[in-house]
Structures are given as structure tokens and as C-alpha cells.
N, C-alpha and C positions, 0 to 999 in steps of 0.2 A: 592320442599316435601321433598326433599333428607336432605336439611338443616333442616326443623324442625323433622325428625326424629333420623336423628343424637342427637340436641337440646336435641327432648324427652330422647332420651337414656343417654344423660348425666346428665339429670335428674333425671333419674330414679336409676341413679347409685347414687345419694345424698338422697333416698328414700328408703323407706323400706314395709315390710312385717305386717303381726298383729304387733302391738304393744300394750302394756298395760304399762304406765305412772305413774301409781295413783301411789302415797306413793316411787314411786318411786327417788332414790339423779341423781342429771344431769349429772354425771358424766358414771353412769349404766346407764339410757337412751339414752345416746350418744351412747355409748357401743351398745348397743341394736339396736339402728339406726341403727347404720353402717353394722351390724349382718342381719338388717333384708333387705336391699338393693338389695342384689343378687337376692333375691325370687323373690323382686319386678320385678327388670330389665330383670330379663331373661325369665319373664312370658309375657314382652312386646316385648323384642327380636323373639320369637316363637311368641306369637297371633299378635303383634302391635297393641291392645290394651290398652293406656294406660286409667288408674284407678283417674279418676278428684278426686273422690269423695274423695279417700286417699287420693289426692295431699291436699286435702283441710284439710281432719281431722288429717292430719300429722302437717301441717300449725299451727295450732290451738294449737297441742300437742305444737310445738315450743313454741308459744306465751306464754304460760302458763309457762314454764321451763325458758324463757328469762327473763321474770317479778319475778322467786321464785329462778334464780341462782347466783350459787356464781362468786365471778371474775375471778377467772382464767379460766370457763369455758364457759365465757360469747361472747368471741370472737367466737371461736366454734359453740357456737351457732348460733349467727347471721350468721356466716358463711353458715350455712346451711336456715334458714330464706332464706338469698338472692339469694340460689341455685333455692328453688324453687319461689320463686318471676320471677326469671330469666327467669324462663323455660314455666311458666305461662304467659309469656307476660307485668309483669309487671316490665320493664326494668329500669326506672326512679326510681320507688322505692328500685329496685334491687342495684344499683349503690350506693343509697343511705345506703343502709343496708351494703352495700360491708361494704363502707368508714367506718362505725362504728363499725364494726369488725377489721378492721383494727388499730381505735384509740386501741381496748380493745386488739390484740395480740400483737403493740408496745408495751403497757405497762407490758404485761408478758414476752417480748422477746422472741413471739411462733415465730421462724423463716420458722418453716416447715409451718404453717396455716397462714403466710405471704404469702408466695409462694404460695399458693390453689388459696387467695384472690385476691392477683394480676392476676395472668390468667385470674380468674371470673370476674373481671372486664372487662379485654382485651379481654371475648369472651362479655362479654354483650355490650360493644363499635361496635367489628367490623363487630356482626351478626345483630346487631338490630338499636341503634342510629347512627350506619356507620361514628363515628367519629373515624376515622381512627389514629388520631395524640394521642388522650386519649388511644384508643387500644395499639398505639405502645410504648404510655408509661408506663401504667401501664403493659406489656409486658417484658422493659426492668426494672421496681423496681424488675418481678420475678428473672429475670438471677441476676441482683444484688443480692439478697438474697441468690438465692442457693450457689453464692462465685462462687472460681476456685476449689471448689472440689464437686458439683451436686450427690445424689444420684445417684443411673441406673434409677431408675423412676423419676427421677428431667429429668434427662437430654431427657428420649422419651418424655417426656410433652414438654418442652422444644422443643426439634423437630417439636412436632406434633402439637401444640398451632401456632408458629412460621409459619410454613407451612399455616393453616389455613388462619392468619391474613395476611398472604403477600397475599394470591390467593384473598384474599377479595378485597383489592385492586388493585389487578396487577400486582404484583410484580413475575411474573410465575417463572422466575429461580429461583430467592432462594424458593421460594416455593418449588417450584419438589425437588433440593435439601433438601429442609427440612423433605421432605414428604421422601425422601430414605434414609436421617439418621434412620427417625422412624422406620422404617422397620428394619433397621439393630439394632437399640435397640430394639425392640421390643424381638428379639429374641423367645422363645419359648412361649414366653404368647399372646396367642391365640385372645382370646380379643383385645392387645394392636395391635395384627398382624395386625387383620380386619380391622381393622381402618385406620391404616398407609398404609394399600395398597390401602383401600376405596379414604382415601384422594388423595394417585398419582394419580387411576387414575382420578378424578375430575381434578387435578391440569393439568395434560394430553387431559384428556378431550377440556379445556381450550384453551390449545395450539392448537386441532382444530377447535374449534371456531375463535381463531384471522385469521384462512384464508380467513374467510371471506373479510378481508380486507389487508391482505399480504400473498403472501408464505412463509412458513419456511424453515430454510439453519439447514439442521443438517449433521453430519458427513459423506452421503452417497452423496449431494446433484452435488457433482463438478464430482460425477463420474459416471454421469447418466445424459441423455436428458430429461427424466420426470421432470417437474419445478417441481409439483405438488406432486411428492415423498413422502417428505418430512410431506406433510401435511395428506397423507395416513397411513405414519407410526407412526404418534403422534393417530391418531384412535386406529391402530392395538396396539399401547404401550397400551394407559387406557384403550382397552378392555383386556389384559393380566391381570393387575392389578385386575381387576372390575372379569374374572374369579376367580381369584387366593382369592378375597374376597369373593365370593360365596362359593368357596369349605370350607371355613376357616368355616364360618357359617353352613353349613350342614352339618358339622364335629364332629361341638361342638353344634348342637339342635337349633341354632339361625335363625328357618325358616322362620319368616316372614323379617329379614333383606336379609337372603338367595336372599328369591323372589326381595326387591327392590335392591341387589346389578346384579341380572340377569335382573332386567328392566332397568337399566344404560346402561348394556354391548347393548341390543335391540335395546336402543335408538341409540345408537353409527353407528348403519345402516340411520338412515336418517340422520346423519351429514356427514357419505362418500359419502349417493349421493348428497347431497351439493356439495361436494369438487368437487366430477365428474360432477355435471354441470357448475361450475366455470369452470372447465378443458376444457368442450368443448363450452360454451359461448367461452373461451378465443381463439379458432380455429376459430370462425366466425370472429372473433375481425381482424383475417389476413385476413380475405376474398377481394373479389372487393368491396365490397358493400363500403369500408370507403378507397377511394383513389381518394379523392379528388386532381380535376389538376385546378378548375377555382372555382370563389367566387360561380358561378353558381350551383357550384353542393354539396353547406352549408349548413345546412339546420340549419336558426338562428330562436329563436323565443321567447315569454318569457312566454312558458307554462313551469311554476315550479312543475314538480309534483313532490309527499310525498309517502312515508308510501303505503297504499293501496289505494290510492285515483283513481289510473287509474282500478283496481275492482271491480269488484260487482258479486252478484250473488255464492259468497262462502260459503254455509252452514257450511260447513264438516270445513274451515277452522276458522269461530267463534266459530263452537263447541267447534275448539282445546284452541282457544284462551281462551275460557269461561274454561275451563279444564284447563287450567294448571297459569292464571292471572284470578280468579275470582274477581268482583267487591271489593267484599269485603277486599284482602286480596292485594288489589295495593295500597301499600306504599313503594314500592321501583323501581327507576329509570325503569328497566325494563319490570318489570309489569304494569309502567303506560305506557309507549310505547307501549304494545301488548294491552291496552285497547285503546289506541289511533288507532293504524290499525283496531282493533274492530270494533270504530267510522266509521273510515273510509268505511270500508264494509257494513255497514248500513247507509251509506249515509248522517252523520252527520260531512264535514270538519271543520265548528268550534268546534264542539265538541272534536277533534281527536285535533287541535292546544291548547286546552287546558289541555288536556291530555299531549301533548310534550310537552310544556310550563311547568309543572309541572315536571316532570320526567329532565327536563333541568337545573333544580334548584337546587333537589336533587343533582345533577351530580356535579354542584356547591358549597352547600354544601360538599359534600365528599371530592372535592380537596382540599378545604380551610383548612379543618380540620388536616391537614399534610403538615408540611414544608418539602421537599424531595429534598436535592440537587441533586440530579442525575436523578429520576424517576417520577418527576412531572408527568407527562402526562398520570402513568399508572390508574389511575380513571376510564379514559376515555378508555380504550387499546381497550375491547370487545365491547363496546357499542357507539362507534364512531355514528351508524346511528339514535341514540335519536337526536343528536344536529344538524347533518345533515339534517333529516327529518323536525325537527322545522326550520331549516335557510331557507325553501327551502320551505314548506307554507306557513311563513312568506314573503317569495316572491310572491307567489300567490297572500294574498293579501295588496299586493303593501306596504305591511310595511318595507319597506328600509331600515330606521334607525334598528330597532329590526332587521330584518333580518342579516345587517350586524356585527352586535354585539353577535350573536349566532355563526355565520362562524368564526367571530375570535377568540372566546375563545376557540378554541380546536386549535390555531397558534401558536406553540410555548411560548405557556404560563408561563413555566415554566423560560424558557430563558427570557421573558418582568420581570417577579420576581425578581430574580436573581440580571438584570441589577438594573433594578432599587434600589433594597437591595442596592448593590455595591454606587451605585450612590448617593443615599439618607442618608445613615447611614455614609459612610467613614469608613470603616474598617481602625486600624490604621497597623503597619508594620507588629509587634504579631501575630493580629488576620487574618492578610491575609495570613501568613503560618502558621496558624493554621488549613484556610479555607482550603486552598492545599493541607495540611497534610491529613486532613481527606476526601478527595474529594479522592487524591489518593489512601488511604486501598481501599473505597469501587470500585475504577474502580479495583484492583488488586484482590480483593474478587471474583467482576461483573467477571472478564478475565476467573479466573477458574470456577468460577460456568458454564459460557457460553460451554466451552470445554465439560462440563463434560450431559450435557443437550443436547447439539449436540449429543453426543454416546448415551444417553439414550432414545432419540426419534427414533434414525437409529438402536435402539437392538441392539450396537453394547456393549461387555463388557471390557472395554478398562483397561489392566495392570496397566496403568497410573491411575484410580478412586481412588484408596484409599491414593496413595500418594499427590493426589490433595486433597482430602479429608480434610487429615492432615492439609494439607497448608490455607486450606481457614478457618479451625478451630480457627491455630494459630492465621491469622486473625482477622479474628472475635475477637478474644481474646483483640490484640493489639486494634481494632476500640472502641470496649467495653468502655476498659481503658481511650482510648481519651475522648471519646463521653459523659463518665462521669463525667468528670474533670469541675470543676466551672468556667474555662476561657472556654472550649467548649461551656458547657450552656447557655452561658451570651454572645458568642459572635453566636451562634444559634438564642434565644433570639433577640439580632439585627435584622438583617435578617429576621426574620419570624412576625417581626412588623409593613413590610411595607406591606400598602395595595395597590396592583396594580390595579390598575385604567384601564378597558376595554377602548380601544379608540370609540371615536363616528365616525361615518359618516362624520358629520360636522366640525370633526375637522383634518377631511385627506384633507376634500374637503378644507379648509382655507389654511393649508399647502401648497396643490397641487396649491392653487392661486399667495398663498405668494412666491415659489420658482419658479414661471411656467415651473413646470417638472410635466410631466403625470405621473401617477401608472395605472396599470394593475392588478390588481389580478385576481389569478386564484382559482379555487375550483375542484375539478374533483369528479365527482358523478357515478354511475353503469350506468349508458345512456349518460348524456350528460358532458360537463365542461360548469362551470357557470363562466362566464369573466366577468369583475365589471370594467367598464372601467372611469378613473376618470380625466378630463381636467379642465386648467381652465375656459373654456365654458361649460363643458358636463358632465353628470355623470349617465352613460346607464349600466343597468346588463342583457345579454343574454345570452342565453342556447344554446350550440353550440353541435348539434347533433354530438356526438362522443364516443363511448361506452367506458368507462374504459380498457376493455381488449383489443382494437382496439389502444386506447393511447399507453396503456403498452409494443404493437409488435412496434409501429414504434422509441418508445425513447428509449426501449434496444437495435433497428436495427439502431438507429443513435449513443449509447455509445459504441456499439459494435467496429464499424468500427474506432471510434474517438481510441479505446484501441488496436485493434490488429493494427501493422503493415503491416502485410499482405492483410488486408480487405483494399478496395478499401471504399473511404468515402461515406457514403451512399445517394446519392444527391437526392433518392425518397422522402424516409420518410422527409427527408430534407425538399421537395418544400409542401410534402404533408400537414406536421402540419405547415409551414408558412400559407397556403392555410385556414387550420381551426381555428388556434391561433392568425395570425395576420394580415393578410390580408384582416378578415371584416371591423377591426377598424384601418387600417393604416390612411384613409384619416380623423381620429380627431388626430392624432401622427404628429403636424405641428412640434413642436421643434425638437431638434436634439438630445436629449436625452431623456429617459426612464427608470421607474424604476419600478418592475416585482416585484408583489411578488407571491410565485407559491406555489404549495400546491400538497400531497400527491407524485405521481409519476415525475411531474413535477417539483419539487424541484432537480430531477437528470437531469434537460435538460439544456443545454448550449444554451439558445435562439439565440445568436450570429450567431449562424451558421446553422439558418434556414436560406433558397434558397427563394426569390421571383421565383416563376414559368414561371414570365413574361420577367423577367432583368435578372436571373441568378446572382441579387448581394444576397449576405449573409446580411441579419441585421444589422450584425456590420458596414455595411457599409454602413447606411441608419442613422443609430442609435447610443447615445453611451448608453449601455445596464448596469443599475446597478440595484442592487440584494437586498431587506430586507425580514427578516425569517415572519415579521408579518408588521401588521399596528402602531403598537406601535415604532418599530425602524424607520417607512418609517418616519411618522411623524417627530420623532427627528432627524434625518438626513436633512429631505426638510426645515429644519428650522433653521437650523444651515448655516454660510455661510461659505461657503469652504475656509480652509486659505489659504496665499502665502508661498508655500514652497521654502525655500531659502536655506536652511541648511539639510543636514542628514546625518544619521551617518549608517554606513554597515559593518556588523558583516558577514565575510565569510572565507570560504573555499578555498584557495589558490591553492587547485587541482580543484577544481571546477570551480574558476573562470578562470584558466590555459585553462579549456576544451572552458567555455562559453565568456568569456568576458563581463557578462555582470555588472560588477562596472563600468569597463574601460570606457562602453557605457553610465550608470548613469553619470561617472563622466565626459562626452561631451556635458550635457546638458546646455543649456547655463545657467546664474543667477543661478546655484546649486551650492554648495559649499562641498562637502561627503568627511566626516570623517571618512577615511577608516582602520577599525582593526581587523584583521587576527583573526582566534582563537587560534591557536597554539600559546600553553605554556601558557593561562588565564585557570584560574577552571572556574568551572561552575559558580559557584555563581558571580564571577569576570563578566562573560556573563548577567546574570540576570539585574548586577548592570547596564550593560552599557544597557540591553534593556530598565531598569526602568525608566534612566536619560533621552535615547534620546526621543522629543521630536517626530522626526522625524525617523524610521526606514524601515531601508531594508534588511532579514536577507539569506542568499543565502550559506547552507548548505543541507546535504543530509536531505533527510524526509523518516519516514518510516511509515507506516499506520498500526492500531493494529483493526483486523479487530473481536478479541474477545473483547474489547473496547476499542473503540475511543479514549480515555482521556490520554491512556497509547501509542499511538499514538508519535513517537518521531522526536527529531532534534538531528544528530550527533555533539557531539563538539569536540571528540577528535577521535583520532586512535592508538594514542601510546599513552604510551607505549600500554595501553589496550584501549579500546572502552568505550566510555564515553557518557552519551544520557541527556537531557534532555526532558520531558515530557509535554504532555500539561496541564495534571494537575497541574505544580510545576508553570504553567505562571498563574495561580491565584494567588499565591503570589505577584506577581508585583501589583504596581499601576498603573492604565495608565490611570489614569482620565487626564492629563495634557497632554496625548499623538494626536497627529494629525494623525500620517501616519504608520500603521504598515503594512509591506508589508513580508510576508512570502516565500520563492522562494525555496520551496523542489519538491524533484521527484513527491510525493504522497500528496500534500498541500490542493489541493481539493477535495479530496474524502473524501467524508457524508455519512452518516447512517440516516436515519431518524426513529423514532418509526408510528405507526399507527395514533397516537394524531401529528405530523406531529412537534412532535420536535426533534432540529435540535442534534446528538450525538456528533458530529464532522466536524470541516472545516479544513481543508488543503489544497495541492497546487495541482495549474491545473493541467489536462492531456495534453498531447502533443494533438493537432488537426490538423489533415490532409488537413488544406485548407490554402492559402494562406492569 
């Protein structure tokens, strides 16, 4: 509803009040049109009633003017026509007319009009066709047209439009920063200020929505015991901006929009209620109910519940769904998913399945529309339940192959695409350096944004915010300059030309048979852990009754006990998770190794430390455990023959080696030749060169994990005369295609962070494990 209101407001901005165009020159008529806009739009802002008849009248008048216009006014008339088409939901027509307006504006070098045209195209794609790639391309054209010295109004529009586009495909950090910048640039312009506060509230509300799948972390999280505190503060922060938007609207007489802002604020109560419910459910997960000590305590079944299939006789919920997502307007993934829930409530699971399938297909189209080097999972960030419930429903109908593809579609998809692209197109040395530079710039921007976002959600006015905003602006300029270069565009086009084929269940089964290595895939749902076991002889998928809240509690306890030296290792949680996740399937794991593909919180679990409650042996004592981020990587690994390693290059810090003796121990391995290379007195470029040439590499250096952006995590290459580092983004410049083995042994090298969509953001060094 809110999006439609904003779109109507924009429409009205370009329309006008009563006009008489007969006999007027085109330029005079355009001026009259602009003068009439405000009375028309203010009427809507006050009453909320759009005059569709007048919109049609103005469109007819524009058609007349276009047919009789002179060339110098044609572009502006076409722009007005495109705007009307967009706001009356004829989006393809609007984009075509915008394209015609662009040609006319280019012929007369009308940069101001071109700026507006590109923003119009961007909004048409972002809000309606959901082609995020086209929206970003048009927006970048607008930024380029504005140049290095945009007007104050253009600065505001760039920030405001960027926020809306980024929020549309889930890049919430950037969206929030741009929304805050729009507030600053709006200054005393109440119209601009209203929308800037409204947009900021929207983004913060989306952060609160994301708490359905993760707990937020803000600047206060580390100082409190309430792990849901940041989620609650996100609601408070959104409320603050909705209230401010309402105040502005009432002050200037926009009664309808004031009521809408108040409504958005009131609906935050429901969001806060859901967060409180999640917190309460988490406490339930910490009770004795889920403390299995024997396999007989574990409920395992093949009942794969999804959507609202377990609910019935809920007319209130059904009516609410009809209100927010009527059948006539169910054209986006979220609305289609809600219609699927409604079908469940009405006892039509097959109809619900059709809705889930259509919603997932639209999500795939959205995601494939944009090639984003670092945020490939964002399209799914707040809509994960759509694909999850599709997968569960397909399992309930025993459509295993389709269910497998649905689940895998959200697992490290971006990592798979980038890997396939690099493997298949073979970037040259210059292009690899260009890629590394581009990603490093994006990571630098992201790290600064992250600091401001955490402070904003926490309600903290940081004294360094302005300084960070300036640095972000500087880096954005550099990033944009690099992005628009022909060589960069060519490199991105090459990367985005690769089609990443989703692996099939049959392909994974074949790879398992050939390698004789079993694979266990895990997916976490609200109530169960889906365990899919594939061995050379078996293909089994089961639901283990272990709610996400209980699983989260146990994983957290194990990780904390590993991380904190003062804590004893949590053997109780270790035994319980072994009983739930491994023990029921152990009889099928007759081989001496297993490949695990985890999802959700299980990505953070070291399965090796899970302990058999009967034998008191750790899993690592019975099986060699390996991991893959998704099925595509698993298939690739299983198909390859393990190389025989006869020599290895060891890059190391002499002080660390003196403390650990790690390299000397490696040197004692029989039939292995070690080429030792201390890092003292060699440059970063020399180190990167050594890494690239070495087919087998062992790196023993100090490592530092970057919480703000994992791709800025570093290995320390020198301490004197000044400290020097190489970050993870720079390693993209290396051609790893001929590498067999690369081991990074560093203090924080295995620290990882995952997105909601299970995108791995970083891979770094293993924390110590207090087990023998």
C-alpha cells in the first residue's frame, strides 16, 4: 500500500490542475503543466483521492502536444508522458517512452532532463518490473550525468532514489546511509524531508523484519545480555522517523499522508510483538524438552510441514491476507506467498504449492537481473521463507529432485556464480587486479556503512559519523570512476555472461557413487532440521524435531566454550547435537570420511567436536570431516582426484614459527619437500607473486578478522619499519586455477559470517579447540 501511495505522489508531482492547452505553445503548455502540478498533488496529499479522469485528460493533451511539438520540447513532453504511463501501471510502455525521451534529450544535450529520465527508468524497473540490474544501470547513468558538481536538488534525489532502489533488492546498509543522507540534504524543504524520513523508517522497519531470520547486532549489543535488543531498537528507530514524517505532514496540511505515516508507525507494534515471541520461543529451546541423551529421545519423521499447513479455521488471518494481498494485486513474490498461505488455510495445499512455485520463480528472475560482486544474496534476504516453504511442500509431495533444487537455490548462490565465472572465462592478470580493486573499494565502503548503521539502530549519535560519511563519499566517487571505465564494464560483462546451472540431486548422487564419499546436507527450519543423507547406497531425507531456537542455543554454547579459555568445553551440548544430527544416520556412514554441507546456524558448528554419548569419542575420531558451502562445490570436489602433494611452499613469520614450530613439523613429513620463505624483507607484491606461483601453499602469518567487512580481513606481512598487510579482497588478483592446496594458518582464519541467505562472507582461521 505504501509503495503505491508514494508512486501516486510522484505521479501527481508531474501532473497538474485545470488547464486549457488549446492555442498555447508547447513551451507555455509545459510551464502551465508544471505550475498546475502542486495544486493537484497537494489535493491528493490532503485527501488521498487521485483523480484518474484528470490523469487521462492530461495524457490526451500530452499526446496532442507531442504530435505538434517542436524538437526542442519533444524530450520534456515525452518525459511527462512516460511518467503518467508509469504511475498508471503501464510499465513497459513507460520504459519505451522514457527511451524515446532519452534520444530527444541526447540530441539537444539536455543533461538536466536526462538526469530525470534515467531516474524515471530506474524507478520503473526497481518498483515494478523488478529488474534490479536495469534499475541500477539507469541510476548509474543519472549519477554520471549529474557529474562531479550536481545541484543541491540532484544531490537529494540521488541519495533518495539510491535508498529506494537499494532497499528494493535488500542492500539495507547502503539504503539506510542514503536515506540518512537524504534527510541531511532535504534541509528545510518539508516535501523532501517528509519522504526522506518516511524512507528511513521503511529501511529500519526492514531491518526489524530481518529479525525473523537473524538477530541484529548494533553498537550496544556487546554491552548487554538481551540478544534481541538490537531488533527491538530497530523498531524504535523506525518509529522515530515515522513519527517525524507524520509531524511534518500535519504541519503542512498533508492530512492523508500524515494518517498513512501514523499507520506505518502503529503497525510496528505487531512487528515488536513478533520479536518478543521469537525471544520467548528461544527460551523454550533452552529447556529440558530438547536434551536428547539417546537416539530413542529423538523424533525423526518424514512429515514436512510448510506454510500454514498445520493451521485451520483461522478466518481472521485469512481476512488479513486478503486485505494486504488481494488476488487482483498478487503479482510480487511476497503477495504470492501470502496467497499460498491463504490457500493452506482454505485446505488447498496443491493450490498453495502453485503459489509458492510462482513466487520462487519471480525471486529467481529478480536475482538473475543483477550481477553484484558482493551482495548476491540480498534479493532473498527478507523473503527466505518463500523458498524454504516451497522446498518443504515439494518434499511433502515426495518430489525430491524439485525440492533439492529449491533448497540449494538459496545456498551460497553468489559464491557459486563467481567461482563458475572465474573458472570458465579465465580473467587475465589485468582483469583480476581490476576485480580485486573493485571489490576492495566496495568492502571499504561497506565497512564504514556498517559502523554508521550499528550506531543508527542503537540510537547513538556518533561524533565520527560525519567523518565516516565524508570517507564514504570519497570512496563512492572512486568506485564510480572505476566502475564506468570501459575495461571495468567489459570485465563485469564477462563475469555476468556465465549462467550458473543449479546442481541436480542426480548429479550429486552420481558424484557420491564415483567418489565413495557420503554427503550430509542440512537445512534449518523453525521447527525441524532437515537432514538429507546421500551415500553410494542410500538417498534419505528426514525431518529431525529440533526447533531452530534450541539448535541455536546448543551451537552457541559449544562455540562459546571453545572460544573462551576460562570455560570448560561444553560436552553436554556436544553430546546432544551428536544425538540429534549424527547418531540417527551413523549406521549408513560406513566409509571413513564424510562431506557436510551445512546451512543457517550450522555453518558455525565444528561437527568434528560432536561427541558420541555412548563411546565418549568425538566425531573426528571416527570420521574425516570435510565441508562444502553448497552442492555445486561438493560435486566439483567429489569428481576430482586428490593430488599427491610432494612439495609445498611455506610462507611464514619467523617469530610465529619460533613459537609454534609449525613449519619445522611440516618439514618432517616424509616424502614432502618444503620450500621455506620467510616474509622478512620482501614486499607485498613479492608475497602475492609467490602465492600465485605455488601449486601447494602453507601460510603461517598473523591474521586479523574484520567484523565490519570480512573481505577486509588481513594477514600481516611485516612489522618493521611499519606494519603492512594483505587483505582478503586483494587475493582475488591471484590466479588460483593451478593451485592444489592452500592453507592459511592464522589466529582468526576460520572466523566466518553468513548472510540470511547462507552466503559465506568470509573464510578465515580455525579457533582453538579445547579437546585432545
